N, C-alpha and C positions, 0 to 999 in steps of 0.2 A: 933230693931223694927220689929214687925211681918208684914207679907204681908196682904194687904187688898185691896178690890175692890175700884176703884175710880169711883164713880157713878155720881158726880156732879162737874162741872168745871165753874169757872168764868173767863172770859177773860177781864181784866181791861185795856182798851185802844185798840180800833179796828182800828188802823192805818195800815201802811204798814206791820209791824211785827206782831202785834196782829191779824190783818185781815187774814194774811196768815195762821198762826198756828191755830188760833181760827176757821177760816173758814174750814180748813181740819178736825178739831175735830168735828165741828157741822155737816159737811157733812157725816162723818163716822157713826154717830149714836152710837158711842162707849160709850157715857155718856150723861147726861143732861148738856147742855151748855148754859150759859148766857153771853151776850155781854154787856159791859159797854161802852157807847159811848155818843155823845152829838150832839146837833144841827141838821142840815140837814142830816148829816151822819146817826144819830140815826133814824130820821124820815123815811129815805129811807129804812133802814134795817127793820124797823117795817112793812113797807108796802109790801116789795117784797123780803126780805132776802138780804144777802150780795153777790154781784157778785164778784167772784174771777177768774181772768185770770192769770194763772200761767205758767211759762216757763217749769215747771216739772210736774204739776198735771193737766194741761189743763184748760178748762173753767167750772166753777162750780157755782151753786147757793146754798149758804149755809144759812140755816134757823136755827137760834138759838131757844132754847125753851123759852128764855126770852131776851128782849133787854131793857135796862134801862139807866137812866142818873145818878143815884146815887147808890153807893155801898150798902147802907142799903136796897134798893129794891131787891137786889139779894139774900139776905139771906146767910146762911152759905153754904160753898162749901168744898169739899174734896181737891180741887186743885185750886189755884189762879195763873193764868198766868198774870204777871204784865208787860204791854207794854206801859205804859204812858210815856210822855216826862219827862226828868229829873227834870224839874222845877215843875212838878205836883206830884213828888214822896212823899214828906213830907205830903202833904194834903191827898193823898190817903192812906198812911200808917196809919195816925191818924184815918181815917174813917174805915179802915179795922180792926184795932186792936180788937174791941169788937166781931168780928166774928171769930176770930182765936182761936182754941183750941190746945191742946198739939200736936195732930197728924195732924193738918192742914198743907198742903204742899203749900209753896209759891215759885214760880219760877219767879224771875225778869229777864226780857229779855232786860234790858237797857245796854247802852254802858258805862260801868264804872267799876273800880276796887274796889270801896268801897260801892257798892249798898247795900249789906247785912248789913253793919255797919250803913248806913243811915236809913234803915228800922227798925233795932233793937232799935233805939232811941224811937220808938213809939210802937213796937210790941214785947212784952216780950215772947210770946208763939209761938208754931208752929215750923216748919222746914223751914228755908229760904235757898234755894239751890243756890249756885253759878252757874251761867249759862251764856252762850253767844250764839249768833246766827250769821250765815253767810248767808246774803240774801240782795238782792237789790229789794226793793218793796216800793210802795207808794199808797196813796189814789189818784186815777185818777179823781174821781168825787164822790159826796155823794152816799154811798152805793156800791161803786165800787173800789176794790183794785187790783192793777196790780203787779205781781211778774215778773220782767223782767230779773233779773240776780242773780247770786249766787246760790248755791246748795239748799238753804232752810234747812241748817243743824243746828241742836240744840245740843249743848254740855253742859253737866251738871254733877254735882256730889253732894255728901252729904253735909249737913250743918256741918261745922267743929265741932260744939258743939254736933252733933248727928251722929257720924260716923257709927253707927250700922244700919242705914237705909237700908231697902231692896228695891232695885230699880226696881224689877221685875214688880210690878203693873204699874209703869210709862212707862217702856220700852214696855210692852204689849199694853198699851193704845196708845202710839205713833205709834207702828207698825200697829195697826188696823186702824189708821187714815192716814197711808201712810207718816208719818213724819220721815225724816232721822234724827237719833240722835246717840249720843255717850255718854256713861257713863264713867266718869273719877273718880277714887277713890280720887284723889287730883285734883280738878278742877281749883285750883288757877292758875296753869300754863296756862291752856287753856284760862281763862278769861284775864290774862295779855297778852297773845299772841295776842288775838283779839284787846286788847286795844292799843298795840304798833301800829297796823295798823290804827285803826279807829280814835284814838286821833290825831295822827300825820297828817293824810290826812284831818281830820276835821279842825284842826287849820290852815293848809296851804291853804286849799280851801276857808275857810271863810275869811282869810286875803287877798287872791289874787283875789277871785271871779272867779277862773278858775276851769274847770272840771278836773277829774282824768287824762284823756288823755292829756290835756294841761299841767298839772303839770309834767307828765312823760316826755313830750317833751321839757321841759325847764330845762336846767342843773342847773341853780341857785335855782329854786324851788325844784328840786330833792335833792339838797344838803341840803336845809333847812328842808325838810321832813326827810331826813336821820338823821340830827342832833337831831330833836325832838325824833325820834325813839331811838337814842342812849341815850338820857336823860331819857326816860321812862325805857329802859333796865337797866340803872344804878340804878334807884329807885327800880326796881324789885330785882336786885341783893342784894341791902341793906336790902330788906324785906325777903330775903332768898328764893325767888321764882326762881326755876330752869328753865330758859328759854333756848331754843336751842342756840348753839353758833352762828348760822347763822340767828338769829331772825331778824336782821335789813335788811339784803339782801333779805330774803324771804318775809318780810312784804312789802318792796318797790315793789317787783314784783307782789304782790297780786292785785294791781290796774289794772294790765294788764288782769285780769280775768273778768273785767267789761267793758261794752261798753265805749268807750273813752269820750262820752258826759256825763257820770255819774257825778252828783253832790252829795254833802253830805247834810244830813238833817240840820246839824248845819250851813253849808254855806247858805242854802236856808232861814233859819230863820234870819240870820244876814242880808242877802241881802234885805229881806222884812222888816227889822227893826221891827220885832215883839217885843211885850212888854217883852217877856222872851225867852230865848234860852238855849241850853245845854252847854254853855261855862263853867259853873262851874264844869261839869263832866269831862271836858278836861283840859283847862287852870287852872281853880281853883284848881282842885285836884292835878295836877302836881306841882303847886307852893306850895301848903300846904305840900305835901309829901316831896318836896325838902327841905323845911325849917325844917320839923320834922326829916328827916333822914340825914341832913347835906350834901345834894347833890345839886350842883349848876346846874340850869336849865336856862341859859341865853337866849337860842333861843326860848324856850317856853314863857319865860317872855316877850320877845320883840314882838312875834307874838300876844300874848294875849293883850298886850297894844295896838297894831295896830288895833286889832278887836274892842276893846272898843272905840277907837277913831272913827272908821268907824260908829259904832252904834250911836255916838253922833253928827255926822256931818250932 
């Protein structure tokens, strides 16, 4: 694939993740940027831009060229950063499909190991890049995103079906926006490495209602978190994903890089008993892969059952 300039970007989902990366892109002026948001958050962005308070970038007011509620209003873009919740992914993918050409780049920033496969059910064209991020950020109030922890690091690689992709336009774009990023020729290991961490802590925090610091201080919860990580690592091995030998130990310690009061997005959604949550990206995916690959995942199964009971109580 030849190099080309990325002149237009759509950030689909301007929450903690999309607000951070999209905000930096909009503030940089490196390309035309549109934000896809909803409700009071969208209204505030339209009135006064997106306020971003970042642990690494400082305080910024980020003004997109366009802010809209529906993907059809955005028109075609060279790059789509997809940062919606997992339960919104199918609907967005279906709406996005008519806007995607052969060379359109789609970079999903969700927490999951099968995001590209989920999107491909609806989008036959374009390049869907495996990617993951390391960041602790949230919507503080409508029109206001706070990045409190984590490096704000973006890791990505080529679409497995299009390995000839030239990453230089993307790398240049992110550099101009001050976004820390890494290109991996085989990004699957990076995505699974993140998943070992986020899925395990997501499940344990949602089931227990405790923060990362509280989980780390509880030997029993630490043991359950470790067991989920071992189950995910076993799935990765069956899939032929080459993870580091110390993946479980290092993933457990990653929680120490965040403020001890940190909670997970999945945990907050479960506690609020929202109509939808990201459980299918974690418990659902692990259970399905376990059945498909012949790997027993009893700890994940028990945690996921506990969480579903909590939601119904």
